[in-house]
N, C-alpha and C positions, 0 to 999 in steps of 0.2 A: 768173648763171653759166648757159648753156645746158644743157640735160637731155642726161646720156651716152648715154640709149637712145630712140630714136623706135621706136614699135610701131604698125603697122595693122593693123585687123580688118577683113574686108571681106566681104560677100555683096551679092547684086541684090535678091534678093527678102525677105530678111528687114528688117524696117524698123528705123529707126535707134534706136527704143526696145526692140530685140528683148530680151528678158529674158535670153538667153544671152549674146548678143555684146557688147552693151553692159552691162547690167545685172549680169552675174556675173563674164566675163572683163574687158570693159572697166574696169570700177569696182575689180577685184581688181589687176589689173596696174597701174593709176593709183595703187595705195596705196604702189606701190614708189617709192622716193627718186629722184631724178634721171632719171624716166621720162615721156616724153611720148606720150601714147595719142590715135590717130586711130581712129575709126569711122567705115565707109561701109557704106551700106545704102539702101535703099528710104526715098523722102522719109515723114518721120513728125514730128510735132511734138517738139522736143528737151525731154527729161526735164527737169524741175525740180530745182535743186541739184547740177549736176555739180562736180566738183573743177575748177580750173583748168587742170590738164593733161591734162583729158579732153575731145577735140572731136570735132564730127561733120559729116560731109560726105555730101550724097546723091548715089547714083550712078543710081538710076531714080526717075522721077516717071510716075505713071499706071499704067495696067494691067500687068501681068503679061504679057499677051497682045498685045503693041506691038512698034513697032519701037523703043521705048525700051530693049530689053533690047540692041540693038545699041550704042545711044549709051553704054550702062552701060559697056561694055568699054572705050571710048574715055575715059571720065572716069575709070575704074579706072588705065588706062596713065598719063594725066596726073598723077594722083595719085602714083603711085608715083615718077614722074619728080622732082615739086614736092617731096614730103616725104621721099624717100630714107631710107627706114626700115630700120633693121639689121635687123628682125624682122616679118614678114608674118603674120597667122593668117588664113587661107582657110576662110570658113564656106560656101563654096557650090562645087560641082565646075566649074560653067560658069566660073570665073574661074581654074581651074588651068592653062590654056594660057599665059596671058599671065605668070602668076606664074613657072611654069618657064622662059618667056623671060626675063624681069627676073633672075631668079636666075642664068641662064646667062652674062648680060652684065656681070657685076661680081663683085668679091670681097669677103667679108665678109657676104655677103647671106643671110639665113636665112629659110626659110617653113615654117610648121607647119599641116598640114592638119587641121582639124576635121571628123571623119565624124559629121554629125547624124542622118542616115538612111542605111539599106541601099539605096542608090538604083537599083541596077540590080534589086534585088528588088521594088522598089515598080514600077517600069517594066513589070516583066514582070507583074504580079499586079493593079496596080490598076484596069487597063482604062482608064486618062485618054487612052492614045494609040491610034490604029488596030492591030488585031490584027498586021498585016502589018510595021508598024515596030518592034514591042515588042524582039524579039528583037536587032534592029539596034543600036538605040538603047542597051539596056542592055548590049550588048557593047562599043559606043564609050565609054559612060560608065566600065564596069568597067576597060578598058585604060586610060584617061587616068587613072584614080586609081591604077593600079598603077604607072604611070610616074613619076607625080608622087608617090607614096609611096618610090620609091628613092631620089629628090633631097633629100626633105623631111628636116628636122631631127628631127621629131616627127610621129607620127600620134595625134591623140587621138579616143577612140570615145565618143560619147554613151551607148551602151548597152554593157552587160558582153556580150550576146550576139554583138556584132559580132566578137569575137576569134575566134569559130567560122566565122562565116559568112563573112568578108571575107580572101580568099586573100592579099592585100597588106598585112593587119595583122599584120606579124611582131613576135614579143614584143621584141626588141632596141630597136624604136623606138614601140612602142605603149604609150600610156598612157590608163586609163578616166578619164573626167572626166564623171560623170553630172550631168543635169539637177535637182539639188538645188535647194530653194528659199533665195533670196536676200531676208532681209525688207527692206523699205523702213524708213527711220529716221524717218518720219511716222506709221508704222502705230500703231493704236490697241492698248492693252493686251489680251493675249489673254483668250479667255474663262476662266470660272472651271472648274475639273476636279473630279471627272469631269462629262461632259455627259450630257444626256438631252435628248430631243425633246419638243417640247409635246405635249399630249394632242390626241385627235382632234377635239374640239370648239374647238381654237385653230387659229390661221393656222399654217401649215407652210410655209415657204420652200425650194424645190427648185431647185437649181442643174445646169445644163450650162454647161459654160464650155471655151473654146479653140476649135480649127478645128470649124466645122459642117460635116458632112458626112455622107453616109447609112452609110459606113463607120465612123464614130465614133459612130452610133447616134441621129442627131437623131430619128427618127422614133419609134424606142423610148422615148426620153425623153417624148416627148408621148403616146404612149400609155401609157406606166407612169402619166402624171399624171392621165390622163383615168379611169383604173380606180382610183387612191386615192381620187380626188375622189367616188367612190359611196360612201365611208364616211367620208372626211376632207374636207367640203365646201370648206375655207379653203385647202387646199393649193395653190399657185401655182407655176409654172415659171417660170423666169428662163432664157433662152437668151442667151449673150453671147459675142461672138466674130464672126469673119470667116467670109464662105462665100465659097471660091473656086471653086465649081461654078455657073456662072452659069444653068443648066437648073434646078438644085435652088431657087435662093432665092425664084422667083415662087411656087412651089409651097409653101414654108415660109410665106411671108408670107401666102397663102391660107389656110393651116391655123390660124396663128396668130389671123387674123382669125375664122374660125370656132370659136376655142376660147372666145369669149365671155367674155374676162378671165381664162381660166385659166392663159395664156400669154403671157409678154411676150419680145418679140424685140428685143436691143440690139447694135447693129452690124449683121452681115448683108453688105451690100455694102463696108463700109468697113472698116477696121482699128478695133479698140478698144485705146486706152492700158491698157497691164498694170495700171497703178494702179487704173484703174475695176473691171477684173476682179477685183482684189485687195479692195477694198471691196466688191464685191457677194459675195465669199466670206465677209467678216466679216458681212453680213447674213442669210446664209443658215443654214438648219437641217440639210439634209442635200444632199449631193453625190452625182451620178449619175454614172456610168462605164459607160454601156450599150453599150461597143464590141461591134462584131459580130465574131465568131471569122473572123481572116484571117492568112494567113502576115506579112505585114509589121508586124503588130502584135501578135502571139502573143507573141514573147520581148523586146517592149520594155515600159519600164515609162512611163507616160505622164508628163509633166510634171506635168499637173494632179493626179496622184496624190500628188507629192510636194508639191505645193502644197497639198492638202486634208489631208495629214497635219500639214503644219507648223503650219495654222491652227486644229487639232482638230476639223475639220469630220467629223462623223460620215458616212459613204457607203456606198453599195450599189454593188458590184462584179461583174461577171461571174465564173462560176466558173474562173477563169485561176490555175493554180498558183504562178506567179511572182509575182503581185498578191497572192495571198493570204498569201504569205510576209512579204510587208512590213506587211500589215494586220491579220492574225490576233493577231500576239504583241501589240499595243497594244490590242486590242478595239476597233478604229478604225470598224468597220463590218460590214455583213452581206453574204454572198453572196447574189446572185440571178441567176438566168438570164432575163435580158430577151427571148431569143430563143424561149421555150416558147411553145406555141401558146394554151395558156391559162393565165392566171396565177392564181397562188391567190386565194382570195376575199378581197377586199378589207378585209373586217373582220379577218380572220386576218392579214394582211399589217400592218395598222396595229398592230395589238395587238403583234405581234412587235417591231416599229418603237419604240413606244412604251415596252415594258418593259426593252428593252437599254440598258445602262450603256456608254457610249462613252469610251475614253480616261482609264481609272482612274487612270494615273500621268502624264498628261499629254501634251502633244506630243512625239513621239518625236524625239531628237537627230539622229538619223541620216538624218532628211528633210531637213536644213538644208545649204548650200551649204559651212559653214565647213570640211568635211573636204577637199571637192573644191578649195577656194581654196588650201589648203595643198600640195595636189598641184600645182596650177598655178604656185604661186612657188616650190616645189623646182626645177620642168623650168626656169623662167628662171634660176635661180641656176645650175643645171648647164650652161648654154651661154653663158655670159658667157665 
């Protein structure tokens, strides 16, 4: 018997193995009986062990700064025509125009807009685009989102703060689906709790994972590592993730080479499968979140924070009140100002890290995806 519901989830830049689009949304929706789920995104190896009713299609091959972005639009339109989905989840604003057109050309078609970032704010504040173009581009994106939100069946928000920041996020249509952690079925057994760090005479594996950028604090992570190694000589930093700033990568590679074995870079120019990132978390002792203060991140919870909490990984985080609310009740880590001009004496810092007892009650349940999966499934039940 053919499935009664076909769902398409699509993005241009997010890879096919994206943790939110495929790992969380795709797998959760595929768990519903009578449902066929298709995921379309940037070309990447298909994850192992997908259920038979979960399929992948590439929209973009190659660089994000290429004519392939235009071809991706054509592939998306062809996929809409071929699959004839009843429900489309749009995970990127650049796919909204064709989605709205598709919606207007037929009956019984629904789409849901998944807002993963405050795109207009990012355009205005992150200095990726020329100064003269930022306000224009931000206005265009915000206007497109507002138009699409009016016609959408629902608008999903990856961050709670977006409810206040986005004028088109009306309560009647809005649902918050946070980027909590979805475990892999093949993951090893969680570490014993409570956790303590090794002594300063032993190896200490530091971790910086996710998007590699100056805003996310990659230079601060390296600076912290060099400082700590003056008293913890076997401390080693692993940087794992992709760098989307072409000018940054050569400088970072040079800094890693000069670090004389203190820093390892995995990924950089290419995407790293999330399963490899998770495996590195499991080998690490201390996760670093050295984000620089910035309007685009101050009120957002990094995905890696949920991931570190779910794995019971001790962590260092900046003095962000929102993040502290998630970390401190579980004694999951310590607050450290990565931006301060003079770091505390390395011996003092090492002693504080070593004597702290982390996760006395284990990994927090609220860090896991199960609660968000229930919201998503209830949404699907409400629109059938």
